[in-house]
C-alpha positions as a printed NumPy array, in Angstrom:
array([[ 179.277,  -20.786, -192.308],
       [ 177.505,  -23.762, -190.774],
       [ 178.07 ,  -22.611, -187.196],
       [ 176.878,  -19.068, -188.011],
       [ 173.703,  -20.425, -189.575],
       [ 173.188,  -22.838, -186.71 ],
       [ 173.672,  -20.123, -184.081],
       [ 171.448,  -17.463, -185.618],
       [ 168.651,  -19.735, -186.822],
       [ 168.795,  -22.224, -183.97 ],
       [ 169.157,  -25.217, -186.317],
       [ 170.645,  -28.642, -185.722],
       [ 174.068,  -29.472, -187.167],
       [ 172.458,  -31.391, -189.999],
       [ 169.924,  -28.669, -190.837],
       [ 172.572,  -25.941, -190.823],
       [ 174.874,  -28.031, -193.012],
       [ 172.041,  -28.568, -195.487],
       [ 171.292,  -24.839, -195.655],
       [ 174.979,  -24.033, -196.194],
       [ 175.379,  -26.734, -198.838],
       [ 172.279,  -25.505, -200.659],
       [ 173.497,  -21.912, -200.563],
       [ 176.884,  -22.812, -201.988],
       [ 175.473,  -25.054, -204.707],
       [ 172.874,  -22.472, -205.751],
       [ 175.53 ,  -19.833, -206.292],
       [ 177.351,  -22.051, -208.751],
       [ 174.166,  -22.766, -210.701],
       [ 173.475,  -19.062, -211.271],
       [ 170.077,  -19.063, -209.567],
       [ 167.916,  -16.026, -210.22 ],
       [ 168.806,  -13.712, -207.326],
       [ 165.553,  -11.756, -207.545],
       [ 163.318,  -14.852, -207.438],
       [ 165.322,  -16.397, -204.629],
       [ 165.068,  -13.188, -202.584],
       [ 161.346,  -12.791, -203.218],
       [ 160.615,  -16.4  , -202.287],
       [ 162.715,  -16.078, -199.132],
       [ 160.863,  -12.862, -198.221],
       [ 157.467,  -14.487, -198.764],
       [ 158.265,  -17.565, -196.694],
       [ 159.878,  -15.906, -193.657],
       [ 158.813,  -13.604, -190.871],
       [ 160.44 ,  -10.245, -190.258],
       [ 162.194,  -11.693, -187.21 ],
       [ 163.62 ,  -14.528, -189.309],
       [ 164.874,  -12.038, -191.9  ],
       [ 166.551,   -9.975, -189.168],
       [ 168.249,  -13.13 , -187.849],
       [ 169.291,  -13.875, -191.43 ],
       [ 171.131,  -10.515, -191.483],
       [ 172.946,  -11.596, -188.322],
       [ 173.886,  -14.861, -190.036],
       [ 175.148,  -13.064, -193.15 ],
       [ 177.391,  -10.804, -191.076],
       [ 178.636,  -13.777, -189.041],
       [ 179.495,  -15.672, -192.237],
       [ 181.183,  -12.58 , -193.714],
       [ 183.219,  -12.296, -190.5  ],
       [ 184.284,  -15.939, -190.733],
       [ 187.774,  -14.87 , -191.801],
       [ 187.949,  -12.261, -189.041],
       [ 187.083,   -9.236, -191.183],
       [ 183.985,   -7.964, -193.014],
       [ 185.026,   -5.976, -196.075],
       [ 183.286,   -2.922, -197.498],
       [ 182.106,   -5.03 , -200.457],
       [ 180.592,   -7.64 , -198.138],
       [ 178.837,   -4.966, -196.099],
       [ 177.377,   -3.389, -199.232],
       [ 176.175,   -6.75 , -200.549],
       [ 174.461,   -7.449, -197.221],
       [ 172.943,   -3.94 , -197.363],
       [ 171.484,   -4.761, -200.795],
       [ 170.07 ,   -8.028, -199.486],
       [ 168.513,   -6.246, -196.508],
       [ 166.776,   -3.781, -198.841],
       [ 165.459,   -6.578, -201.071],
       [ 164.117,   -8.272, -197.942],
       [ 162.401,   -4.988, -196.978],
       [ 164.262,   -4.546, -193.728],
       [ 164.793,   -1.079, -192.342],
       [ 168.105,    0.738, -192.364],
       [ 168.112,    0.519, -188.563],
       [ 167.699,   -3.267, -188.704],
       [ 170.644,   -3.464, -191.108],
       [ 172.801,   -1.216, -188.899],
       [ 171.859,   -3.167, -185.753],
       [ 173.034,   -6.39 , -187.432],
       [ 176.214,   -4.723, -188.692],
       [ 177.084,   -3.371, -185.252],
       [ 177.062,   -6.891, -183.8  ],
       [ 180.411,   -7.303, -185.556],
       [ 183.167,   -5.589, -183.534],
       [ 184.426,   -2.345, -185.136],
       [ 187.939,   -3.729, -185.588],
       [ 186.502,   -6.638, -187.604],
       [ 184.684,   -4.531, -190.187],
       [ 185.255,   -1.804, -192.723],
       [ 183.695,    1.615, -191.924]])
């Protein structure tokens, strides 16, 4: 997760580790998904949101396979972040066909 975040967002080891740690700890606290998504949308550029899709797919592929459920969750996130279907598909296709469902 850390290396995927570091690669796609061009962050230092420490910064990427902090982002990953925050993401994992927020999930366990039951953070409001809608508010988190809206705040992320408001504080990022379109290019940063597209790179975020790349990071999500890279993290999902961390075990060597991106499941249908993971793809659909990333699709939902891309819609909430107001990315186009093409932007979602472009990010998805960066994962080799044999490593993903569909």
